[in-house]
C-alpha positions, 0 to 999 in steps of 0.5 A, spaced: 507 501 531 506 505 525 500 509 525 494 508 521 495 516 518 502 515 516 500 508 513 495 511 509 500 517 507 505 511 504 499 507 501 497 514 497 504 513 494 503 506 492 497 507 489 499 513 485 505 508 482 500 502 481 496 506 477 502 509 473 504 502 471 500 496 466 505 491 469 500 486 473 507 483 477 508 491 479 501 492 481 501 485 485 507 488 489 504 495 490 498 491 493 502 487 497 506 492 500 500 496 501 497 490 505 503 490 509 502 497 511 495 496 513 497 490 517 503 494 521 498 499 522 493 495 525 488 496 519 484 491 515 487 488 509 483 490 502 
């Protein structure tokens, strides 16, 4: 299982990428990936 701490570190990188693009498709994918990381680490989705 992925630790919540490691998941949050990776999510921070996804968040940076999210804010660097204006593509809605890319933003949806970054959000989806962050939610997958949250699920894998036992955290609630946002």
